[in-house]
Each structure stands twice: as C-alpha cells, then as structure tokens.
N, C-alpha and C positions, 0 to 999 in steps of 0.2 A: 197061930202060925208059927209054923216050923221052917227055917231055911237049909239049906244043906248045900257048901261049897266044896265042891270036888277040886283037888290039885293034882297039879299034871307035874309029873316027876322032869326033871332038868334033863335033857340029854343031848349031852355034851359035841354029838354028832353033825346036831343041826347049827348051832352056835362057835362050832369052833370050827376057823378057816387058816390053813396053815399056809397064806401068804407067800412067806418063803419060796415055800413046792410051786404054789402058783408061777410068782411071778421065773419062776426059772426056767418054764415052760418058754416063756418068749422071752429069754434070756439067747434071741439069735437074731439078727439084722432083718428078718425074715416077720418075727413076732413082735419088735420095737416097732415095725413100720403099722402092724395091724392095732396096735395100742395105741399109736401114735394119731391113725387115722379114730380112733373109736373117740378117741377124747376130742377131736376135733368138731367129729359129728354132734358130740355132746353140746359142744359150745356154739354151734353155728344154730344147734336144736332151740338151744336158750336163749339166743340172740334174735333168731328171727321169729322164733315166736311159735304158737301152733300151727300145724299147718292143714288143719281140718277145720280151718273157715271156710264161713259159706261165701262172705265175699270177701275181695281187696279191696276198694273203695277207702280212699280217705284223704282229709287235706292236708296240702303241702306243711311240711315242718321245717323246727333251723336246720335240719340237717340237708335238707333238700334250699333252705334260703340261703346257707353257705358254700354252699355249691356255686348254688346262682352267681353269688357276689365272685365270688372267686375267678368267676368265666369272665364275665364283666371287667373284672380290672384286666383281667389279662388280655384282654381284645382291645381295652383304650390304648393299654400299655403299647401294644405292637404297631396299630395305626396300618393296619393292611386294610387292600380295598374289601377284601373279606377275611375273617368274616369280623360283623360290626354289630357293636352295642350301641342304644339308642338306649335313655330314660327319662322316667317320668319326676320333674322336680328338681334341684338345684340340690347335690348331692352336697350331706352336711355331715364332716369326719371331726370325729375327737381329737383330743388332742394336740389341737392347734391347727388339721390337715396334715401333722407329721406323720410317718409310718402308716400310710393310709392305707394300703395290704392286710395291718395285723388291727389296726383302728374297727375297717370295714368289719373284721372278723366279728372283734369282741362285740362293738352293735348290732352286729345280726343276728350274734348269738343270745344276746341279750333283749332282743324285740324292739332295738331301734334303727333299724336298717339306713344307711349314710340316705337313700331313695329308691325309688321301684323298678329294678330295672329292666331292661330287655335284652336278655342276649342273643345271639344270631338273630339280628335284627334282620339281615339278608335275605332268611328264609319265610319272611314275609309276615305281617301283622294284619288281624283283622282285629277290628274295635267296632262292638255291638252295641246300639244302646236309641232308646227315644229320644224325641225333644226333651230337654230339660234333664236327662240323666248324669249329667257331666262328662260323655264320654271324648268331646272336645276340648272345655278347658283343663279336665284332669289327665287326660293322655295323649291326643294328640298334638295341640297347642304346644303342650310341655316337649314331646319328642324331638317335633321343629326345634326348637331352640337347642334341646341339647344337641342336635345334628349341628346345626349352627357353630357351636362351640368345639366342635370338632371339625368345621372348615370344609364339611361335605358338599357338594353340588346339592341342590333340595329345588325341585319344582314344587307347588303347592294349588294343588286345584281347589277353588273357593268360591263356595255356591251363594253367597248372601255378602261379601263383601269383608263381611269383619276380619278375620285370617291377614288379610294384606293391609286393613286399618291396624291391626297390632304386631307383627313381624313384619313390615315395614320397614317402621323406623327402629327398631329392635336387630334388624341384622344389619345396617346400616352403623351401628354401636359393636356388631363384633366384624364390621371391618366390608363387610359382604357389597357386591355394585347391584343394586335393586333391577329389575325389570317387569314389566306389567302387562300381560294383552288381556283389555276389557273391553271387549265390544258395546261402544255406547256408551262409553265414557270418556271424558278428553284426556285424559293421562295416559290413554292407549296405546301404547306401540305398535306397530306392525306385524303381523303374519301372516304371509301369503303362500299358502298351499302351494300353489303352484313352484316355487322358488325350490321343490326339493324335486320337482320331475325335470331331472335334467337336461330334454330335449321333445320334439313332437314323438320321438319314435320310442320312449321311454315308457311302453305300455304297461308295465309291472309297476310304476310309483302312478301311473296316471287313475291305474286301476285302483289303484290300493285308496285313494283319493275319492273316487266314486263310488266303491264299496260303504267307506266310511259314512259320507255326506247319505246314501240311501239307507243303508242299514241303522241310523243313530237314530230314527225315527222308529224302529219295529219295535216291541213288546216283547215279553213272555217268548213261547213257544212257536207263537202261531207264526205261519211262514205266507196268511195270505194269498196272491195269487204268483205262483214261482214263477211261473215263464215272463209277467209283467217285472216284477220286479229283477229277476237275470237282463230282462234284454232292457232296464232303466239302467240297472250298473253299466253297463255296454256303454251307453248312449250318453252317461254322464262319463264314462272315460274317455270316450271319444270325444268333447267337447270339452275336456282340460287337455286334451293331445293337438285339437284344433287351437286354440286359447295359447298353447305355448308356440303352434307356431306365428303368431299373431305379431302384430308389432306394441300388444299389451297384456301381456304373462300374469292374467291375474282372473279373481272369480266376476269381477263386473265385464270383462270380454265375457268369457264362459256365458253370464246372464243374457248378453245383449245376443250370442247366438243365435239360443233357442228362440229368444223374441223376433225373430225375421219372418216376416211372411210367407205364407207357401216352402214353411224350413225342409222340408221331407224331400221337396220337390229339388231343391237348392242343393242338399247331401247327395241326392241321384247325381245333377249333372256333373255336381263337379266329382264324384267319382268315376263317372264314364265317359268323362271327356278323352278327346283323343292323345294318344301318349304325346308328351313334349309339350302340351299343351302349358303353358306358366300357369294357372289354373288349376289343374289338372291335383287333384287331392293327394296326398303324400301316402304310398301303397302301403306304409305302416300303420297309418291312423284309417284307411279305409275300412278294415277288417273289424273295428270297433262299434262299426255300423249297420252291420252282415244283418241281426235279425230286425231291425227297421226298415233294411230294404225289402228283407222279406216278406214283410206285409205293408210296403206300403202302399197296394191297393185296398188294404181293409182299413179304412174309415178308421171305426171304431178302436182294431187295436191300437194302430199308430198312436190316436188321442191316449191312450193307456199307458205306451210307452214313455211320449214326451211329458202325460202329469206326472210320472213319477220324479224325474231328473227338475221335472220346471217347479215342482212344488218346493226344493230346496232350494235351488238357485234364485228362483223369486222372491224370497222372504229377507233376501240379505240387502235388498233393494230400498233400503230408509238411511236418510241424510248421515245419523250418529252414529249409524253402524257401518255404510261403508270406508269411511277413513281406516278402520281397523286391517282392512284386508288388501286397499288397493294400494297400488306401487308394489315398490320392493320392501322386502322385509327389513325390518331396522331392526327387531329383536336376538340377538344372536343365541340360537338354538340348542348349539352344542354348546353345553358349561362345564366350567373347568372348576376351580377349590374357589369358594368364600363366592359364586354366584346362585342370588336366587332368584326363580321364574313362579310369578303370580300367575295364574289362569283365574280371572271375576267371570262369573257367573249372572247376567241382569237377571232373578229370577221372573220377574212381571214378563219377558218374552225369551222365558226358557225353550217354548216351544221354536223360536225364529233362531235362538242361538247356540241349541248344544249341538247341532249338526258341525256349524263351524267350530265351536270349542273342541267336540272329539276329536276331531281329523288335525286338529294341532295339536292338542293331548298327543295323540296317537305319534306324530311324526315328531314329534320332539322325542318322544320315550324311546320310540327303536333309532333316529338317528345319534342319541347318549348309549345306547346300550348293544347295537347292533355288533361291536365289537369291545373287546377287553380295556377297561379302562385303568386310569391309574388311580382315580380315586374315587370313594361311595359316589353313589347318585339314588338321591333318594329322594323318593315320591311318594305325594302325603297327597289324597285321593276321600276326600270327607262329604260324605253325602253322596258318595260314590254312583248310584244309581241316576240320579242325577242330570249325568252328564247325559242318559242314552247307551246304547248297546255301544263296545268295542270291542268289534271283533274278536281281539286276540288277546284279549287279559289274561287267559288259563297262560297263553305264550309266552307274556310278562313274564309272569310268577314263575314259572317253572324254568323256563330258558336262560333267561337276563340275569338270572343272581348269580351265573357265576361268571356274569362279566361286569358283574359289580351296582347289578339293581338290590334297589331296600324302599319296596312296596310296603306302604301301610293304606289299607283301606278302612273306610268308615261307611256303616251302612246303618238303619236303624229297627231294622228286623229282617230275618231269614226271609222273611216271605216277601219282604220292600225287594229283595237282591231275586228272588226267585219272578214278583212280576217283569221285572225288566229283562229278565236273562234265560227265563222258563227255570224249570226245577233242574232240569240235569247237568244244564252248563252251570245254575248257579252253586250249584252242589260242589261241583268241578274249583269251580272261582272258590268256594269256602275253603274246601279240604288242600286248595294249595298254599293255602296263609299257613305256617306250624302256630305261629302265639295266635291263640284268639283273647281277647277280651272281651266279656258280657255284663254291662249295667244293665240297668232294669229295660227290657227291650218291647215292654207294653203289647205284648203279643203273647198268647197262649203258647201255638205249636212253636216257637221258638222258643220258650221257656220249657219246656216238653223236650224237643231236642237237647240240651244243651243238659237238663238235669238227667238225661240218659247217658250223656257222653261222661257225665260226671261219675257213675257209676253207684253203687250200693254200699251200705255202711249196717255194721250188727249191730241190733238191739235185745237184750235180756229183759225179755220179759215174766216175771215171778209173780206167782197165782198162788193164793192159799185157800185149804179147805177144811171145813172143819167140821167135822162127827161125833157121834154117840154112841157108849157100846153098852151094854145092858148082860147085865152076870149076877143072876141072883137079886139081892135087894141094892146092889151098888151099881151106878152107873159113872162111865167116863166118858170126859172129852179128848180129843185128841185132835191136833192142830196138825195140816201137813203142808209142807211146801214145795212148790214146783219149781224151774226154771223153762221157761222155751228160747230159743233162739230165734228171733225175725228179722228179715230182711227188708231197709228201708232205704229211700234214696239219699243220697249224702245231703242233694238239696233236692228238695221237690219243688217242681213246677211253682207253686203259691209263694214259696218263699221266693225266689227270683221272680217274682213278679211285686212282690213288697219291698223291693231292695231303695232305700234311700238316695236320695244323690248320692252321689260322686262313689256309694260302696258298688263293687264290682265282681268280679271273679278270674284270674289271671290262669291261662294254663298253655304252658311254656316247654320246650324242647329244654330247656336248659333248666327249669325246676324239676329237677328228678337225681335220685339216688345213685345212677350208675348203672346200675338195670333193669329203671324204671321212668318212664319219666312222665311230663305232661300231668302231676299232681295239681289238683285247683289249689290256687291261692286265694284265698277268699280274705279283703280286706279294702277299706276306706281309705282313698287318696285325699292326702290331706292337699288344701292348698291354702297357704299362708295370707295374712292380712296385704303383707306384701308383693305380693304378688300381683295383687287387684290395684297395690298403687302405683306399680310399675305398669301396666299394662295401661292404666288409666294418662298415665304422663308418654307412653309410647303412643296413644292414640290420638293424642294432643298432636303431639309432635308430625303425625302423619298429615294432621288437618292445615297447620301452621307453616310446615316445612317441606316434608318429602310431599308431597302431591301437587303443592306449585310447581316444584322441580322439576315431576313427569310432566304436567301438564307445558311447559317451557322446552321444555325437550320432544316432545310430541310434535309442537308448533316449528319447532326450529328444522326437523326432520324432514314436516312436509315442506316446507319450504324451498328445502334443499333437493328434491326430487321435485321441485315446478309442479306441485298438483296444486291447484286452484279448491281449495276447500270452502271457501264462502261461495261459490259455483259450482258444486260438484257434480249438478243435473248436466255441466257443460264435457265432463268425463264421459258420465255414461252416453252423451252423446257421442261424442271421439272413436266410442267406440261400437260404437253400431255401423257407423261409419266404417271403422274397421271389417266389419261382422259381411256390409254388403261389398265391400270391396271382394274379399276372399271368397262369395259366396252367392256370384249374382244368375241372373235369372239370361237365360238365351235370349239377348236383346234387347233385356232391358237395360243396360248401360253402353255397355261393349262385351263381346264375348274372348276379346285379349286381354292385354295388359290395358289399365285403366288408366288414362292423361290424367294426372291432379289439378294439374296447370287450366284443363281446358275451361272454356268460360260454360259451356253446355253440361259439361260431368258434374260442374260445381252447383248450378240449379237443379239440376234433376234430383242429384242427392239430398241437396236441400228440400225441396220436396218431396222425397224418401221418407226422409227423418223427419217430418215434421208427421206426413201419414202415419207413421210408427209410434211416434210416441203418441198419440192419438186410440194408438190401442192398445197400448201396453196396461196389463192391468193395474198398474199403482201410476199414481200419475204422477210425474217425475217433474211438475213443475212445482211442487212441494220441496224438491231437494235442494231450491236454492237457498240461501242465507234469508 
C-alpha cells in the first residue's frame, strides 16, 4: 500500500499581515475608541464566561460573601436606625480583633468568615424549619443576642417559654431592663389593651382591638359567615368603648357587660333614652351597636352576633389569667434603647390566650413603629402562626421598616403559614421579607417551592458509542464520544428534605455581585460547646434570680393598684355592679341617677349580682384563692 503526501505551496499573502498599515487605519481618536471598546468587550467576554448558558443558577461564592461582610461591617459601624445588620454567632476576628475590616475580608476570602451576617435586616428575615431543624437555636436566638450587643429595642414572642429563660438573664448582662407579659404566670406584668384607647369616643382604636380579638381565632382564607363576623367586630368595638366610659377600664369590665341578663334590651334602652338623660348612651358609642339593634327582633341573629364577641371575652375569666390584664398597664409599651419585652404564650391554653397575646403584640408594634424612631425596634416572632391571625402583618413589614422596624419571623413551613393566613396573604407575608433562611422544612411542597426559587444549573453528560466497520477481510472498531448539556435543580426537593440539623440555605439581597443578588448560600451554622454552657448558666440564673425578682415586682404593682388578687372574684363582682349601673332596665332600679348609698339600691343590687353569678358560664367562685 502506498501513500501520497501532497504539499501545499506557501502563500505569503495568507500569513503575512502588515500590522503597521492596519494600525495606521485606526490612528485617529475614533479608531482608538473602537479598538478600546473591542479590547474591553473581549475582556468582559472572557471574565463573564459564555453567554450561551442554558441556566444561570449558582451558589453564593467568595466574592458575594466578601461583599456581604463589607456591607455588614459598614452598617454596624454607622449605627443608624436603618439599615441594620444582625448576625448568628459571636463574630471572631483574627489579629486579636485589630483591623476588623481587613481581617474579616481575609477570613471570608479564605473560607473562615467571622460569623454569619444578615445585612439589611430591616427588610425582614423569614426563618423556616421544622421542629428540631435548628432554626431557633442556630439563627433566631443568636440574632436576638446580636441585637442586644447593639443596644436595640427588642420584642420577643415566645411560644414555649424557652426563650424567656434563655434571654432574660442574658439581657441583664447587656444592661437591659426586662419586661415579661405572660398571662397565667405569676411573674407576668400587666398589659391592659384598653389603655391604648384614648377615650369612649376613640372608635378607631376600639375597632382595632375588637377586630384583632375576633379575627385572631380565624384561620386560612375561610370567612365563615361574613355578616356575623362583621357584626361581632362592631359589637366587640362597642363593648370596648362602653368599658372605656366606665370606672373600670379593662377587659373584665367588657366581660361584665356582655354577661348582663337582657343584654340587647339594656343596650336598646340606653341608646333611645331621652336627650340629656344621665344614662343615655354616648352618641359616639351608639353606632357600634347599629347592626345589633337592626337585628333586635331576630332572636337567632342576635344570638349569633352576641356569641361572636362573647366567645373571646368570656375565655379570659380565669384566676391566673385575670391578673395579666386587669387594672392599669404596668409594662411600658414604647420601648427605648436597651429595653426588651417578652410575650410568652401558655401553649396548653393557646386557644384562650392567642387573641389576648395577638392584641397586645399588635398594639405594641403599632405604638413603637407608627412614627419614625431614633433607634431600631427588632421584633422576633418565632413560631409566628401560633399567635393566630394578625390582620396587618404585611403592613408591619412593608410600611414600618422605614420607621425603624426590623422583623424576624419563624415558621415551620410555608404550608403552616398558609393554613393560618390563607395562601394569598401567606405568600404576601413571605415575599415581603427579603432574607429567607431555609432549614429542613419537613414538607415537600415547601422544599419544592424553594428548589424552584434557587434555580437550575447545567450538567454535562458524556456518552460513548462504539461501532464496527467491515471492509473486505478487515474489521475496524471505532469509539465515539458525545456531550450533552442538561439542566438540573441547584438543590432538588429531596436534597432539601435530607438537610441535617443546623444545615440551611440563606438567600439575601446582601449576598450578591452588584448586578445580581439572592445567590443561595448553603452552609451548616456551627454552635460551639461554650454556647451551650452559657445557655445553661443563663437558664439557671433565670430560675434563681430573674424570675423571683419579676414575681416580686408583679406582686408590688398589684398591691400599689389596690387589686385584691387573693379574691379576684370580687373584682368581677365590682364590674358587674358597674355594668348594671350603666345599663339598667326601665324600672329595674331607677331610670335616673342611681344613689349608691340608698339601702334599697344596695339590697337589690346584691340580689341581682347573686342571680347573675349563678347564670354565668364560668363558676366565678373558683376564682377565690
């Protein structure tokens, strides 16, 4: 067999380029600009990679981490009301803490960031994780401490009582004054929602309280019977206004009104008494009972309206709960620097307490953020859906951040949030919070939604094919390789559902490249052994020092207000007497001014109160010590 090699003659015209003549054509300002643009374009193409990618999903890299670190340090240094940075874990700097900026940059570049930063926390943080996933211990508890280190005003909702035991003692170490609102516990202070109502004519705030009480027990998007709910909210508002016009301006007085026999008739006579009659209802209060009056002759309708309000207010009449909302508020609601307020829920009585906690939380947040603050107000609502529905949650997050609000919400899964708020409002709440931290959610739908949120990446699949070719007596074997580019989730739902405790993915506006943001940052947040030791010491300090001090303070406040806590049923009796005085039936006692010193009045009132107590759905005799 022979082979022949054919030579190709050299052609100088092909390989020889006259660069002098070529560059000479561009020896003008316009030509130089064109060459410069060409060079920049080539560099950007080289640095930016191929533009023919099928996907753009990728994890957060060192560049984005360094940018987030620089942003965090700048915000901490500036100490403004906004923006605000929180973090998870005490920052550790090399070089003995000197040159923090340089040290933090080098550490982050080398994969040893001082801590896990959450810059722009004022834009909201949503922490998602099933029980035991590590969301509270890894992020929320440590973010609370980071707020303490900066002296911010702090509100903490504590569903189980673990956080107050951990953080109350820790707060005192940072120089904080500690307040606790925990209905059912002896160390609770008093928050009287009616203290937020300026007077009987304040229909706006009275309506706000009534709406929260009635709506917090509803879940999801189901509206039930809209007529009864609206009428019930109006009745709840009117009862608050009536109580504000009484001598006992608290929820126990609201309860006393609604327990009166012939309640609807009493309201009717109070509204339609002659002008200038001393017991005629205030004309600013009367409209709140308009729907009740329009249905006065429809017995079933009236019963439904009354039941809506009665269901909420009757639930509070328990001896160990009364002390938390009877009398004047002892807890300062508007928080200043280095003040922390805990709202603790007794989970065993969640159905009863959730509306009261929700109302107090709402009033506290609105009071602190309705005007611009001089320091940040951080509110941490772990297990957020357990409170019930807070009707203005989206407003808190979107509207109050500019006034200094820093919301941090914790949920178990998106499905849990949707169950409470409905899918539409639940999505609005989640999307209003810019930073999301996802731990093991225990729910496939949540994992799937976040898998889609993180995007897709490319994988190259190489395949090999072999073949035989026959030519005469010879057989040749050939091997061919081919490559195919496929898309796959950056993190698949099943990968998310295999997260061990403490592992999470953070997406934050601060973790970006300048042109893009929200690159997923996957990590396992470490908790050192010394953190567990310090937590144990704080809890021991709570049991031995902090709790006894709070109990003594609560006792002293009750004594100062002359509340008979050992015989709280007497406080209820006083309020029932006040309700009879304000809403008498014609001819029952007197249709004019009641003379309390009249012996006949005293005897008849005693009889009516005794009869009423027997009819109450709750045996008030058990309120005695």
